[in-house]
N, C-alpha and C positions, 0 to 999 in steps of 0.2 A: 504494500500500500504506500502510495506517495501522497504528499500534501503539496498544494501549490496555490499561488495567487494568480488569478486571471484578471488582467487589466483590460477591460473592454469599454465600449461606448457608454454604458450605464454606470461605470465605476468598477472597482475591484471586488471580486468574490473569492472566497476561500473554498477550494474543492479538495476532495479526497478521490483518488483514482487508483485502480489496479493496473492501468496501462504503464508500461515501462518508461515512456517518454511523453512529454507534453506536446510533441509534434507528431505523435502517432496518428496515422490516418483515421483510425477508428475513433480516437478521442476527438479529433477535429470534426468528424461527422456528428458525434454526440453534441458537441458545442454548437455546431451549425443548426442542429435540430432545436436548440434552445435559443436560436436567433443570434448567436455569437459567431461572426464570420471573420472578424478582424480582431486580433488580440495580442497582448504581450503576456507571456507566462513565465513564472519563476517558481522554482521549488523552494519550499521551506521545510525545515527539519520536522519529521513526523512526531518525534518526541516532544518538541517544543509545542506543537499544535495540541497534542494530548494534554500537556500540562496546562496550557492557557484556556483550553475549551473542555476541560475535564468531563463534567457532567453531560454537556451538549454533545461532545465527541462520542461518548458511550451511547447516547440516545440515537444519534445518527447512524452509528455502526450497527445498532440493534434493530433499526427500522427495516422490516422485511418488505415494505412497499416500494423501496427504492432498489435500483439495480446495483450490483456490486462494482461495476466498472466506473461509475461516476456518481458522486454524492456531493451536494453543495452543503458545506458546513456553516458558512456565514455569507450572507448576501448584503450585509450592511457595510458599505464601502468604507465609511468612516472608521468603524470598528476594526475591519480587516487591516486597513492601512496603519492604524496606530497600535495594533497588537504585535507588529513585527518591525524590527529595524531593517534598514537596507543591508546591513552586514549579514543578517540572517537569510537573505534572499540569494539564490543562485544566479548565475549569469542568465539574463533573459533570453527567451526564445520568442521570435517575432513571427506571426502568421497573418497573412492577408490573402483572402480568397481572390482568385484571378478575376479580373474584370470581364464581364460579359456584355457585349454590345450587339 
């Protein structure tokens, strides 16, 4: 399981995913289905996420109504951004869907 911050048009969200990379084509498809086609993704340490979101982390992981490959842990952008320092974030991955004309 990986944790990451996705910076998109509506602001940052904190996700948990079982995909190996934030540029995995299947993860990109999942994000696209949620309306996210252009984003910057950065990994944050899963242990830090567990510690800072302790109860909510356990609730989200135990929620059987969500799929295992992508779970949104926090969609409050202000909360997400201020819960992590830039030093805790990995090198960013940039994704932009190809333009269609």
